N, C-alpha and C positions, 0 to 999 in steps of 0.2 A: 541409512544412518549408521554411523559407527557405534561400537559398543560403548565408548566413552560418552558420546552424545546421548545415547539412549539412557545410560545410567544417570547422567546429569539431569535429563528431563524427568526421570522417575523420582529422583531425589527432590527436585523442586516441587513436583506435583504432590508427592507424599507429604512433604513438610507443610506446604500451603493447605492441603486438605486437613491435616491434623490440627493445625492452628485454627482453621475456620470452624471445625467441629467443636474444639475446645472453647472458642469465644462465643459460639452460639449457645452452648450449654451455660456458660457463665453469665451471659447477658440475660438468658431466660430465668436463671435462678435469681440474679441480682434484681431484676425488675418484676419478678413474679412471686418472690418469697420475702418475708421480712427476716432480718438478722436473728438467728437463733431458732427459726421455725423448723419443725420436724414434720416429715411426711413419710408414713410407712408404706413401702412398696410391697415387701414381703416380710415375714418374720425375721429374716436375716439380712435384709437390705432396706436401708432408709435414705431419704434425701434430708440432709441437715445443712442449712445454710450457715456457714461460718466464714470468717475472714481472718487472715493472719498476715503478719509482717515477715514471717520466716521462710524457711525452705520447705521442701516437700513434707507433707503430712503435718504441717504446722510447727515444725521444729524451729527454734530460734537460738542463734548463738553468735550473731555478729550484727553490726549496725546495718540499718536499712540501706543507706547509701552504698556501703561496701558490698552488701549482698547483691544489690541490683547491678552494680558495676561488675561484680564477679560473674553474674549470669551473662552479661553482655560480652565480656571477654571470653567466657567459656563457649558461647555460641559461635563467636568469631573463630576461635581456635578449631572447633569441630568442623565448621564450614571449610576452613583452609585445609584441614586434614583430609576431609572427604574429597576435596578437589584434587589433592595430591594423590590420593589412593585411586581415584577414578583414572587419572592419567597413567597410573602404573598397572591398571587392569585388575581392580579389586574384585573380590567375590561379591555376588549379589547379597547374600545373607549378611555379611559384615557391613555392607553399605546400608541396608535397611535398618540394622541395629543403630548405627550412627545417626541415621535420619530420625529415628524415634527420639534419641537423646536431644538432638538439635531442636526438633519441633516442640518437644515438651518444654525445653528451656525458653524458647521464643514465646510460647503461649503464656508462661508465667511472667516473662519480661513485659509483655503488653499490659498486664494488670498493674505491675509496679510502676511503669512509666506513665500510663494514661488514666487509669481508673480514678485516681485522686483528682484529676483535672476535669473529668466529664460526668461524674456522679455526685449527687448530694449525699448527705449522711443523716437519713431520717431516724426518728425514734420508733422502735417497734411498737405496734404492729404495722406501721406504715412501711411501704416498700420504696426502694431507691428509684430516683428519676434521673434521666439524663438532663444535664444543665449545659448552658453555653460553655464552650471550651475555656478552661482556666478558672471557672467559678465553682469548682467542686470542693470536696472536703479536704484535699491535700494539694501538694505541689508535685512537680515532675520528679519521678523516681521514688515517691513516697506513697504510691497507691498500695492498697491491700489486696492480696491474692484471694480470690474467691474459691472456696472449697465446698463440696456438697455430697460426695459419695461416702456412705457409712455402712460398713459390713460387720455388725456385731454377731459373728458366726456362732459363738457359744458364750454363755454367761453362767457363772455359778458363784456361790458364797463359800469361802474357805472355812473349814471347821475351826471352831474357836480355839482348839488346843494347839493349832499350828503356830510355831514361832514366826514373828515379824508380820505375817499376812493373815493370821487367824481372825476370823470374823469379818474380814474384808470382802468386798464384792469384786469379782474379776470378770473382765470382758475380753474375750480373745479377738484381737485385731480391732482396737478402738480408734485408730486415727481416722480423721475425716480428710479426704483428698479429692483432687479433681482429675479430669481427663489427661491434662498435661503431666501431672505427677505419675499417673498410671503408665503413660508412654515412656517416661524416663525410667521407671522401675523395670518395665518389660525389656526395654532396650539394654539396660545395664545387666540384668540377669542373663539375658541371651548372650551378651558379649562375654561375660565371665564363664558361662557354661560351654560355649562353642568356639569362641575366638580369643580365649585368654592368652594364647601364645603370641598373638599379634599385638597385645597390649604390653608385653614385657620389653 
């Protein structure tokens, strides 16, 4: 097997593996926890079931249709770029980073495209159930992304005398995210640290 074929095989296997793990986690949370439920794993790690219409870590700054379309185009461009780089003899590390980005994007695309079509929208403390295709809580491209990982590593109250934040409660790293988000973040950080010259 040539290096190009080997790399292409690894990319496909890694991407599918990450997407499968991401979806297994999301299905387990979606059908095993009610919306807003908290489960403490350790003092600094909790499972918190939330859903969002936005980007990684629950951020929102564009319409849902536009965001889903952007994710699809982004994934397609990364796929094309990886194929081009494989044919040129790309480094393994660079290829793995790109695979993490693509797999993470695809994992969240699945939520956006299909979760609104296949899940109902129960009132807590009831958990979601799979329903016949097309009878869910939303339409194509309007599904909500499932998030669950919460790492409140440190918490404290600011002294009352401090301007702007005085008396407020602060949580270090408060976003709730999913496995796909984590893959995107790891891939992006690794690209910026080790392969930034290739991105210029």
